[in-house]
N, C-alpha and C positions, 0 to 999 in steps of 0.2 A: 504494499499499499504506500502511495505517495501522499505527502501532506504539505500544505502551504498555509501556515497560520499567520495571518496578518502581514503577508509578502505581496500578493497580487496588486494591491492598491499602491504599491511603490514603483512598480515596473513601468518603464516608459512605453513598452509594447506588450501588453498583457496577453493579447490574443495570439501573438506570434509565439510567446513562451508557452502558453497553454497547448497550442498545436504541437510544439516540440515535445512537451511533457506527455501529451496524449499519444504520441508515436512510441514512447517508451513503455506504455502500459501493455502488459500481456493480455491476450483475450481473457475476459472476466476479471481483469484487474480493476482496482478502484483508487481514486484519488479524492482527498478531502481537502477543500479550500475554505478557509475562514477569513472574512473581510469586514471592515466596519460598515454599518448600514447608513445610507443617506437618509434613511427614514427614522433615525434615532429620535426618540421621544424629546430629548433636549434640544434637537434641531428643529424639529417640525411640530410637535405637539405643545410642548411648553415655550417654544420660541425664545430660548435662553441666549441672549446676545453674547455673553462672556463665553459660553460653550461653543457658539458659532465661530467667534473669533479664534478660539483655541483650536478648533477642528480645521477651519479653512485655511489658516496659515501654515498648517503643518507639512510634513513631508509626503502627505498622501497626494498623489498625482491624480487618483480616481476615488470616487465614492460610488457605491453600487446600491441600487434597490434590488429587490428580488427579481424583478423583471429584467433589469439591465444585466445583472450577473447571469441570468439563465440565457439571455441573448448572447453575451460574450462566450459562454462556454459552447453554446451551440455552433457559433460561428467558428470557433477553434476546432470543433470536430468531435470530441468526446460526447458521449450520451449523458445527459442529465438525468440522474437518478431522483434526486430531490434538492430542494433549496429550502432550508428551514430558518425561522427567526429564533435567535438565541439571545437572551439577556445577560450579560456578563456583570453589569454593576447593579447595585441594589438601590432601593428607595432612598435610603440615607445619603448615598451619593448624589442622587438627583436632587434631593431636598437641599443639600449642602451647596451644590451648584446654583440653584435658584435663589438661596438666601445669601450665600457668601461670594458667589461668583468665581469659585475655583474649585478644583478636584480635591479629593481626599476625604469626602464625607463618609465613605465606607470605613475609614479609619477612626476619624474624629467622632462620628455619631453611630458607632457600631451597635450601640445599645438599641437601635431601632431595627436591627437586622435579624430578628427571630426567624427561625427556619420557615415557619408558616407564612410570615409576611413576605420573605424573599421569594418563596415559591409562587405565592399568589400574585405578587407584583410582576414577576417574570412571565407567569402565564397570561396575565391580563395585557401586558404589552405585546406579547407574541400573538394574542388573539386578534389584535388591531394592526398588526404589522409595523409596530413602532419599537423594536428592539434595537440595541446598539450593535449587534453582530448579525451576520448571515453566514450559515454553514452550508456549503454545497457539497453533495456527494456526486461524483461523476465516475463514469466507467467506460471500458471498452467491451463492446460486444464479444460473446464467445464465439 
């Protein structure tokens, strides 16, 4: 299995690299790609200016939605098995961004991160497509 965790968004030619990686897959082989989501709740739902400045000045050459990531993979050639929404950061992190304008809430306000709250928040954001991360499972036909 090949993996690319938070790599593809930094590549100047992601389609070409994915094409090359796809040719390295054996029949039935799989690749997992994880990228930041352009539909992150802090960017789109909460419209957090500080987070937008933090995200858009970064080293990310691309941000993807589930649709654009699916399109990119299809254009590169491998088969898209799934693209899933995944929430890495907790409610405490989001509340900290919204109130303090900076990251670190998951450390500063970890008392808000009971397992049930983390799970419910992640599931709620995933259900509306507003997670911070996308995970794509792709493969090569057997």
